N, C-alpha and C positions, 0 to 999 in steps of 0.2 A: 581691553579689559577681559579678564578671565570669566568664563561661564560659571554660573552658579553651581552646575553639576561639573565636578572636576573633569576636564577633557582627557581622560585616559583611554577612551575607546574611539575607534574610527567607525562610527555608527552609520548604518544605512538610513536613507531618508524615508523612513516608514515608522508608524506607531501602530501597534496592534491593540484592538479593542476587545475582541471576543475570540474564543477558540472552541472548536468542537471536534472531537476525534482527531483526525490527522490534518485538520485544516485550521488556519488562522484568518481572521478578517481584520483588515486595517481600518483606521478611523475614516479613511476616504472611500471605504467600500470595497477595496481590492481584496480578493480572496486568494490565499496561498496554500499549496500543499506543503506541509512542513516535514521535510526530510532532514532537518537539523535538530528538532526536538529540544530546543534550548541547550544545545551542545550535549546531547545524549541524556537529558534529564527527564523530560516528560514521557516516561516509559509507557504510560497507559494512555497517551494522547492528552488532548485538552478537555477538561471538564468531564472526566470519566464519572459516570453516575455514582459508582460505589465510593470513589475517593471524595467526591463532593459531599455525599451524604455523611461519610465518616467525619469530615472536617466540620460540617454544619452542626452535627450532633455534639462534637467535642467543644466547639466554640461557644455553645450555649451552656456549657458546664464549667470548664476551667481551662484557662490558657497556659498559665505559668504558676509554678509554686517554688521553684529552685530545687537543686539537688541536696538540699539540707534535709529533705523528706523523701519517703518512698514515692516512686512514680509507677503505679501499676502497669501503665502502658509500656514502660521500659522493661519491666520484668517479663511481660508477655512476649514482646518482640525479641528480647535476648534469648529466651527459651526457644523460640522458633528458629532463630539464626544458629544457635548451638545445635539444635536437632538437625538442621539442614546442611551443616558444614563441618569442617574439621575442628572448629573452635570450642573452647570450654567456657569462655567468658567474653563479654563485649563491653566496650566503652563507647557511649554515644556522643557525637559531636555535631557541630552545625554545618560542616563542610568537609570536602575531601582533603583539603590542605590540613585542616585540624586533625583529621584521622591519620594523615601521614605523620604529623608532628608527634602525635601520641605514640605511634609505632616506633619512631626514632628515639623517643625518650625511653620506651620500654627496652630497646636494645642496650642503651647506655646503662640504665639502672640494673638490668639483669646481670651484666658482667661486673658491675660495681659490687652488687650484692654477693656475687660468686667469688669475690676477692681478686678479680682480674680487670680492674678499671682501665688498664692500658688497651683493652680490646674494645675500642670505641669506633673504629673505622668501618665504613660500609662501602662495599663494592657495588657500584651502580653501572648503568649502561649508557654509552654515548647516545645522543639523540633522544634522551628520555625527557619526560615532563612529569613532575610530581607535585606541582603547586606553585604558588607565588610568594610564599613566605621566604625569609632569608635562608632558612635551612633547606627548604624544598627546592629553591632555585639552585642552590649549591649541589643538591642531590641530582637534579636534572642535568646540570653541567653545561647547558647551552649558553654560548657566549652572548647572544643577543638579549637573553634574559638576565644575565649577570652584569651586563654593562651598566656602570654607574652605581653599583652597590658593593663596592669594595669596602673593607676586606671581605673576601669570600669566606663564608662559614667553613671551618675546617672539619675534616672527618670523612670526606668522600673521595673515593678513587673510581676512575672510569675505565671501562673496557668496551670492546666492540659488542654490540647486541648480537646474540646468537653464536658467539664464539666461546666454547667451553674451555679451549686451551688457554685463551687469554684470561678467562675467569680464574682458572686454577693457578696460573702463573702470578696473578696479582695478589694472592693471599699471603699475608705476612703475620707475624705474631700479634700485630695490632688489629687484625681484622676480626670483627664480631659478627658481621651479617652480610647477606647478599640481598639487594633490592632490585626488583625488576617488574616492569609491566608485561604481563603475558601477551598483550597486544599493545604496541606503542601507538598512542593516539595522536596527540598534538604534533608529534614528530613526523607524521606522515602515514599512519596506519600500516605498521609492520607487525604481522602476527609472528609470534615465536613458534617454532616447530615443537611438536609434542616431545620429540627426542631431546631438544634443548631443555625444556622444563623438567623432564625426568633427570637429565644430567645435572641440573642445578640442585635438585633434591639429593642426588648422590654425593655431590661435592660438599653440600652443607652438612650432611651426615658424617662424611669422612673427616672434616676439619672442625666439627663441633660449632658450626655457624648457625645463626638464625636465618631462615629463609623468609623474606618479607615480600609479599606480592602486593602490587598496587593495582587493584581492580576497580578503581574509582569510576572509570569510564566503561570498562569491558564487562563489569559485573551486572548482577540483577537481571539475568536472563538474556542479555544482548547477544550472547554467543549461541543460544539455543539450549544451553544448560544454565543453571543458576549462576555458576562461576566458571571461568575458562579452565581453571586448574583441574576441574573434573574430567575434561576431555583427555588430559594426560595421565589420569589415574594416579596422581600424586597429590600431596597436600602441603601447603606452606605452614609456617609456624605463626606468622602474623600476617594480617591482610587489612588493607584500607578499602572501604566501600563508601560510596556517596552517590551523587548524580541521580540515577534512577531509583534509588532507595526510597525517596520521598515523593516521587512522581511529580516534582515541581516544588514541593515544600523543602526548605533548607534542612537537610539532615544527613549526617554521615555516621560512620561506625568504624571502630578498630576492633578486629576480631583476633583473639589470642589463644594459644594453647596454655593450659594451666602451668606447665613447666616454666613458661616465660612471662607469666602474669606478675610482673615485679612491682606494679604500682599499688600503693596502699594509701589510706587517708592522709592527706597533706602533700602527696607527691604530684598530684595532677588533679585538674578540675575544669569545670566549665559553668558559666552562668546560665546560658540558654540551652545548651546541648541536652537533647533527650526530653524536652519539656512535653506536656500532655498533647499539645497540638501537633508537634512533630511526630510523636509516637502514634497518634491516631492516623496520620497520613501514611507513615511507613507500614503500619500494620494493615492498612487497607490495600496498599500495593502488594504486600505479601499475600493477602487473601486471593488476589487475582492471579499473580504470577505462579503461585503454588496450586492453582486449580488444575485438575487433571486435564491434560491435553494442551494446556497453554504453551508450554515450552516446545512441544512438538510442532505446534502451529508456527511459532517463531522460526524454528529450524526450516520448516517447509517453505515459508514465504521468503526466507533468506536465501535458500537454494535457488528459487525462481529469480530473485533479484540479481544474484551473482551471475547466473547464466545470461540474463538480459544485458548486464554490464559488459560481459565478455564479448557478446555479439556486437554491442555498440562500439567497443574498441576496435574490433575487427572491421567494422563498417567505416570508421573514421580514423584511419592511421595517421592522417596529417594533423589531427587535433588531439588525439589521445594515444598514449603509448602503452598503457598498462592498467590492469585492474588488480587490486589487492585488498585483502581484508579477511574477516571471519564473521560469520553470522550476520547480524544487522549492524555491522561496523565495517563499512566498505568504502573504497575510494577509487577514483580514477586519476592517473597521473597525466598531466597535460603536457603537450608539446610546446604550446605558447604559455602565456601568463595565466595561472589558475584563476586569478581574480576576474579575468575576462569571461571565463565560462560561468563563474558564480553570478556575474552581472547579467549575462544572457538568460540564465535560468530564472533569476529574480524577475526580470522583465516579463517572463512568460508564466510567472506564478508558482515557481518551485524554489523552496528554500534549501540551500546546501551551504556547507562551511568550508572555507579554505583551510588547509593545514600544511605542515612542513613538507619538504621535498616536492613542492609544486603540485600537490594533489588537491582534489575537491573531495571532501568527506561527506558521506551519507550515513547518518545515524538516526533513522526515523523512529517514530514510536513503535513499540513492540506489537501494537494492535493493528498494524497495517494489513491489508488484504491484497489479493492478486490485482484487484482493480486499481489500487493505489500504485502498485508497481507499474502497471501498464500506463497509467496516466503520467507518472514520472518519466518513464522511458520515451513516451511521445514527446515530452518537453525536451528531454535530453537530446534526442535525435534531431529535433528541429534546431536546437541551439548549436549543436555540433556542425550541422549543415551550414548554418549562417557563418560560423567562425571559419569553416573550411573554405567557403566562397570568398571570404574577406582576405584569406591568405593566399588564394590562388593567383 
């Protein structure tokens, strides 16, 4: 008999009851250092006082009213996002996948309105992950995600990540946009070089293409700047954001330049997106992330974490082969099965996440301190030693 909860996840045998800062406590009393952060979502850790206060205050006033009416929290957050980024306007969603869908619709409608409806195709990168909807699994192009969901949604072409020559060669008269994750996440934590991101901007400008960045996982301060594109000194035309934006509350956003803001009343919408509770959460996250010195602190602790991971790989060459990542979006590549290391870490009280290319991914809350890095490294070292002894 099938379970009441549809069995679409291979869940670990643990249920969490409370969380505080960088830690989670299970119903059986076990305490875990959370370096998964709900898959890069709980950017401020668990039960951050400012986020809790903002949600409690809003919960006592108004939860939902729909987008048939003005939502002051949307107006406030949109202005802040516009002021802090390349964008001129923002559409609020419930998730990253919805933000991606919004961006894909913007591409098609823009060229349709421009009298070029044939320019609907989007060049994407191999090994990408853009969500779980029919369109976004087609954009990601990974066979294991597409399996069983034929026919594949049309409109997406794929080239190697990081290869500007392939990108340029793939452009046809039907091409309308380039879509890329500045740091590939689910595919195995592959950061783009800044030269690659600059090259994409140049190609988009040369061919009149829309440059669409997926910063659902990499954005909201995880790189040490608000968004990764800032490190390259360039700007996209459309960008999807979610995960850390609500600090754990479901909220996403599609940011757009005015030139490409093709959606008007009747062309797109959402029932729950941008409701007062979501906006209270996201505005509270912005309050903290934009505080002077916060992002510098993220960059500093990320530098320490990266150096520690590199030393770990050097100490355990029979267990780990490589460290890669950017900011607080790091991973180690395993020699053996990555799930074995994830299991050892779990047994010792450290939460990490397996990802593609046999890596173990670390995307901790942005509020971690040096002591959390040291605690994580102690657990990592002991786990690697045990795995190394087992393979000897």
